[in-house]
N, C-alpha and C positions, 0 to 999 in steps of 0.2 A: 455813597448820595444822590447819583448817576440818577437810577432806579424811584427817589424820591420825586423825582424833579421835570423826573414824567411821566409820574405817578401821577402828582398836581399839577401840571400839565394838561392830562388828559380828563382828571374831574372838570377844573376851570372849561373842557371846552364841551363834556357832555351837560354839567349844567346849564350855562349859556345857552347849546340845542333843545334839550330838553325844555328853559321859559318860550325859546321863539317856536315851537314849534306849541306850547301851549296857550300859546298867544293867540297860535290860526285857526286852532280848534275850535276853546274855549272860547272864544273872542268870537264868537260868530256873531250874534248879539249889535257889540259895538263895530261890528263892518259895515253893518248895513245902516243906512240912511239913514233922518227921520220916516222920508218922502216914501223910501222904501218898505218902509213901517207898515206907511200908513198905510198906498195901495195894495202892499199886501196884504193887511186885512181887509178890506174894501173888497178883494173879491173874492178870498175865504168864505166873509158873510154874503156874496151876491150870488155865489158858484151855492153856498149849501141852501140859500131858499130857493135857487132856482131847481135843485134836484129835487127839494120834499116837496113844488109844491106840482112840481111835471109840465111844469108851460117852458116848453124849450120850441123854440123857433128853428125852420128855419124846412128845406125844401128834403131831405132822405133822410131824417128827422127816426130810429127805428126806437119805439118804441120798448120798456124794460117796464115789469109788474110793477107793480103800487110798492111794495110787502118789499122785496131788494131793494128798491133804487128808493127809499127813506129807509131803509137800512148802511146807507155810504155815509157816512163823517168824514168832511172838508180837515182835515189837523195843520195842516198849515198850506200856507200859500208864500215861496223863493220869489222874488220879484228882483229879478239881475236890474243891474242897475242905474239902465238906461230907457227902463221899462217895460221894455219890449216880447221877454220876454216872465215869464211863470211855471214853474214848479210843482205841481198840484200836487199835495202827499196827501192817499183819502184811507178810510180805516175802513170796512165793509163787516160791519159788529153782524156776529151769528145771527140766525134766531130764535124765538123768545121758544124753550124747551118745551115738546108737546109731554101735558098733563099725564105720566109716568109716574111723577116723584105721588103724585096723589092716590093710588093705590090703598086699600089697604093691610096694602103688608101679606098679600095673597100669593099663590103658586105662580109661578113668571114665565106665562104661557109665551113666547115668544117673545118675550121684549130686551133676552137680549140681544136678539138679529136686528130691533127698531136702533136700540141702542149704539149698536156697531158697524152698521149704516148712515147712522147722525155725521157723523163728522165728514162724514168721504162728500157727501149731502151737504154738509156748509164751507168744504172746498170747492167744490161745482159752482156754489152757489155767489163764494166770490172769486173765484175766475171766472164769470159769466157779469157780473158785475166788472168788473177791471175792464173787461176787455170789450164791452159796452160803451164804457164813458172814452177809451181807450177810441172805436168808430165811428166814436159821435163828440169828437173833437171840435169840428167844424161848428156845427147847430151847435156847441155850451157855449162858445167863443160867441160865434154870433148873439146867441139872445144874451149873453154876459152885455157887449160892446151897445147893446142896446139901452141893460139901463144901469152901464154909467157910461151916461152919455153927455153926460160934465165932464169929460177925460177926451186929451188931443186923439185918442191911440187904446187902442183893450191889446196886454198883450195877448201872445200865444200861447198856450198852455200843453203844458206837456207833465202826466198825470205819470206818478211814484211810488 
């Protein structure tokens, strides 16, 4: 009889823990205010427009190749409750595949080497794009602040 009582108590404890942890993890959207959602959406759209047009203002701006810069996608912008910090989640798309598959099915003279070298160059492109974003956070924020001049302040950006 004592083991069933302890087992029942343990089950209830585990169930309450799983509910509370699922509310914390799964209810991410509900934890954010409407203002955070709106500002996050605005930051995301303006930042993606800035990256795709290439109009980045500032003194020490390093420019990235247009092809690589335009492959950067802003996935989300999570803004803190005080609207001072924004965590920007980015995705760097792969380059368009070279026209290897359009050949007529002849012999494979060196095509295997090109396919083997392709993933490493894509990884290097992703690293270069991410490091460029981190290095140019200040000019990007400056340009973003000019685009969002109707807001009191522009959030500090951190890329993930």
